[in-house]
N, C-alpha and C positions, 0 to 999 in steps of 0.2 A: 106864264104871263105875269109881269110885275105891275105894280101901281104906276100911274102916270108919273113920269119923272118931274113934271111940273109941280106935283103935290108932295113929293118927297122932301123932307127937311134936310138941311145941311147937317152932316154928321159931326162936324167940328172935330173935337178931340177923341170921340168915341172909338174910331178905328185904332188909334194908337193905344188906347186903354185895352182894347181887345188884344193887341199885339203884346202888351205887357203880360196879360193873362196867359197868352201862348208861351211867353218866355218862362213864366213860373211853372207851367205844365211840363215843359221840356226839362227844366232844372230840377224838377221833383220827380214826376211820374216816369220820365225817361231815364234820367241819370241814375236813379236808385236801383231799378231792376237790372239795367244793362251793365252798369259799372260797379256800383257800390255793393251789390249783392254778392259779387265774386270774392269780396274780402272775407266771407265766412267759410269758404271752402276748406282752408287749412285747419282752423280751430274746431269746426264741427266734425270733420273727418278724424281729427286726432282724438277727440273726446269719445266718439262712438265707434271708432274703428272702421268707418265706411271707406271703401276705396274711392279715390277721386273720380275715377271713370263712372262708377255707379252714382255718385252724388251729382255729377254734372249732367246726368241724363235729365235732370230737372230742367235745365236750360233748353235741351232739345224738345222736351214736352212743351215748353213755353212757345218755342218757335213754331211747332206743328199746329198748336191751337190758334196761333195768329193767322194761319192760312185760312181758317174758317171764320175767324173773327173780323178780319179786315173788310170783306165785302158787306157784312152785316152792319159794321160801324158806319160805313158810308151811306147805306140805305136808311138807317134809323136816324142818324144825325141830320139827314136832309129831309126827313118827313115833317110835314106841316102839323102832324098830330102830336109830335113829341117836342117838349121843351128841352133844348140842348143843355140848359143850365142844370136841370134835374139829372139828365143822363150823365153829364160829366161829374157831377157831385157824387153820384152813386159809385162811379168808377174809382174816384179818388178815395172814397170811404172804404170800398172793398180792398183796394190796394193797401191802404194803411192798416186796416184790421188784419189783413193777410200776413203782413210782416210781423205784427205784434203777436199773432197766433204762433208763428214759428219759434218764438221764445220758449214755448212749451213743447216743441216737437222733440221726439226721441227716436222716431223710426223713419226710414227713407220714404215710405209711401206718403208721409205727411208733407214732406218737401215737394214730392211729385204733385200732390193735390193742390197745394198752395200755388205752385208755379203754373199749374194748369189754369187756375183762376187768373193769375197775373197775365198769362198769355192771352186770355180772352179780353181782359179789360184794357190792357196797355194801348192797343191801337185806337181805342175810343177816346183816349185823352192825351195822345202824343202824336205820332207821325201822321196818321190819317186825319185826325181831327184838326191838327194845327194847319196842315196844308189847305184843308177845306175852309177854315175860318179866314185865313189870310187871303186866299183867292176871292172870297166873298166880300171882304171888307175893304179891299184895296184894288182900285183900277190903276192908279199911279203909285209909284214907289213900292210896287209889289216885290221886286227883288230885294230891296232894302229891308222891308218888313220881314220877308221870309228868311233872309240872311241873319238878321238879329235874333229872331225866334229860334232858328236852328242852332245858331252858335251858343245859345243859352245852355244847351245840353252839355257841351264841352266845358263851359265855365262851371256849371253845376258839378260835374264830375271832378274837375280839378280842385274845387273847394271842398267838396264833401268827402272825397276819398281819404285824405289825411285825417279829417275830423272823426269819421267813423272808425278808422284804424286805431286812433288813440283811445276811442271809447272801448273798443274790443280789448285793448291792452289793460285799460284802467278798471273797467267794470264788468268785463266778460261779454261773450257774444250774445247771451240771452237778453241782458239789459239793453244791449245795443240794438237788437231787433226791435225792442219796444220803442226806443228813442227814434229809430228810423221810421216806424209807423206813425208816431206822433208828428214827426217832421213833415211827412207827406200830407197829413190832414191839416196841420196848422198853416202851412205855406201853400198848399195846393187847393184848398177848399174855398177860401174867401172869394177870389175872383171868379172861379169856375161856377160858383153858385149865384153870382150877381151879374157880371158883365158879358159872359160868354154866350151871346145870342148868335144863332147860326148865321143869320143873314140880316143886313141892315134894314131891308124893306119890312121886316117884321116889327121894327120900331118906327116905321115911317121915315127912315133915313136913306141917304144915298151912300154908296161906297166912297172911300177917299179919292178925291180928284184934285189935280192942281187947279189953280184959279182960272186959267184959260179954258181948260176942258170943262170945268164946272159951269162956266158961263155959257159955253157952247151946248152943254147938256140941257141947261135950263131953257135956252132958246129953242132947241129942237124939241124939247118936251112940251113946250107950249103949242107947237105946231102939230105934234103927233100925240094922240090920246094914250098910247101905250108904248112900252119899250120891251121888245123881245130879247131875251138873253141869247147871245149868239152861240152857235155850236150845234152839235148833233144830239139827238135825244138818246136816252139809254139804249133803246132798241136799235136805233141806227148806228150808234157807236160800236155796239157789239158785233155788228155785221161788217164793220169797216176793217180793211186790211191794216190800217194804221193802229187799231186797237191791239191786234195780235202782234204787230211789230214792236209796239211799246211794251207789251208783256214780256217778249223775248229780251228786250233791252234791259228791263229790270232784273230778269234772271241773270244776264251777263254782268250787270252791276253788282248783284248780290254775290256772285262768284268772285268778282274782282275785289270787292270790299273785304273779303276774307283775308287779304294780305295784312290787314290791321291786326288780326288775331295772332299771326305768326311774326309780327314785326320784330320783337325782341330776339326771337330764336334765329332770325336771319342774320343777326349781327354776331352771335356767339362765336362762330368759327374764326372770324377775322379780328374781333375786338373783345375786351373783357366785359364783365357783366355791368359795370358802372357805365361804360360807353354805350352798351346796348340800351340801358335805361335812358341815357341822354338822347339816343336816336328816337326812342318812343316819344320823349318830350318834344323833340323837333317835329315829329309827325303830328302830335296833338296841336301844336302851334299852327301847323299847316291846315289842319281840320277846322279849327276855330276861325283863323284868319281867312281861310279859303271860302267859308260860307259868306262872310261879309263881302269879299272880293267878287265872288260869283254873283251875289245879289246886285252889286253895282254894275257889273257887266250886263246882266239881264235887263236892268232898267235903261241902260244906254243903247245896247246893241241887240237885245232880244235873246230868246231861249236858245236859238241855234248857236250863236256866238258863245253863250255861256257853256253849252255842252262841249263845244269844240275846245275851248280853253281848258276845261276841267279834265276831259278825257285824255287830251294830249299831255297835260301835266302829269297824270298818273303814268303814262307810257314813258315820259322823260324820267320820272322818279325811279321807275324800275330799272331803266338803263343805268342811271347813276348808282343805284344800289349794287348792281352787278360789277360796275367798274370800281367803286369805292371798296367793296369787300375783296376784290381780287388784288387791288393795290395796297390795301391796308391804310387807306387815306380817310381819316375820321372826319375832318372838316367837309370833305366831299360827301361823306355819308350823312352828315347833318343836313346838307343841302338836299340830298336825296330824300330825307325824311320830310322836309317841308313840301317838296313837289308831290311826294306820295300822299301826304296828308290832304293837299288840295284835291287830288284825285279821289281819295276816299270820301271827302266831303261832297264831291260831285255826285257820287252814287246815291246819296240819300237826298240831296238838295234839288237836283234837276228833274226827277221824275214828275213832280207836280207841275213844273213849268212846261215840260214837254207835253204832258197830257192836255193842259189848257191850250197850248199852241196848236196841237194836232187835232183835238176833238172839240175844242171850245169849252165854254163854261156852263152850257145849258144843263148838262147832267154830270158835271165834274165830280161830284161827291161819290156817286155810285161807280162811275167808270174808273176813277183814280184808285179807289179803295180796292177794286178787283185787280187792276194792273199791278199794284204794289205787292200783291201776294207773290208775284214772281221774284221779288227781291228776297223774300223769306226762303223760297225754294232754292234760289241760287246760293244763298248763304249757307243753307243746310248742306248743300252738295260741296261747296267750295272749301269750307273749313276742314272737314276730314280728308277730302281728296288731296289738298295741298300737303297735309301731314303724311298721307300715304305715299305721295310722290317722293317726299324727302326720305321716308323710311326705305324705299326701294332704291333710290339713286344716291342717297347720302349727300344730297345737295338740293338747294332751293332753286337752282338755275332753271330747270325745265318748268317748274311751277310758275316762276316769275315770267318766263317767256309766254306761257299759256295765258297768264293774266293780261299781259300787254296785248296779245292778239285779241282776247275777248273784249277789252275795253275799246279798242279801235273798231272792232266789228260792231259793238254797241253804238258807237258814234255814227257809223254809216247808216245803221238801221234807224236811229233816232232822227237824223236829218231827212231821210226818205219818208218816215212816218209823218213828220210835220208837212212835208210837201204833198203827200197823198191825202192826208186828212183834211187839210185846208181847202183842197179842191172840192171837197164834198159840201162844206158849209159856208165858205166865203163867197 
């Protein structure tokens, strides 16, 4: 039960300041562990003689820890007893100090330990936290705010990857780890420690609304003493069939998103390495632009239309990949990369919107954080399985067909989850 809407202050520009904070979190605490940390694989393995397979176990450890961490993050960030600004600041500090500590590492277990810590703190200040904050602070323009915040991860990766690569060449990987840790703290800490309040009501404010809705809210608030947040409780949500359907959706999303890991390899047989790199660039353009486009679709047409557009885009992209590689048509391959990128963006962008649509906002933080563990499971299965299919068949065709089937099955499940879930609470 929240405060009377009649007593809540106009939040003015505060929601957009929170969104800027979310952008910085994604451009720092998401981009660095997920993309920039991979830059160290070659130099570290070369210096110490580690096999790349053994070294990259660290990323598997990070993914497995996230399965445990995600539900905890949703529960703690939503607790009235915890100041989210303190929680986020501690996570940013741990991440920054962790990377700086790797500058002194000489044994594999040290990378495993640090990546285990990264796996624990990353959901608290990136995907889970950002979705919760945006959903709490925005009633209107939700898709726009979510799209901008999500796209910041791609922008951050695009800017930081060449910068940190040049640092590794110029000053070595040890000093670059230190600079990476300092970057996280300097750019991630200021707003996380000041503006990132979990819910506007804790500051006596309302979520962002357009002027018409704001006026209606104020009028209805004057007539009603309290405003109940719509949706299912945590207990009700976990008993709903929609909850388990959405969990399966995120598993299928995680499996489908693994196409991103194999993107360059899919092009090698038909094109040279330079062209394969350009395909990956086209895919990243699709990811970044897709998140903004998906946000606009959500604001105008709703989560169902957003999911339909994104999932179908991935299926179309896969078909175009198969056609372009068989014909050796590179312009068509670039178009395939853009459609595939939009689809990949859908797998991380829409789960929050689907959860809010199917189960409501009442217990969004705890339900969404649990549902998103399915994405980690699907990704952990999909990445090695796609590689294994290629090893056995000497082709990505079977794997790509499987991904197309999975993404369309996920779409059917998502639409039915919203229909079933909304019957319970609307």
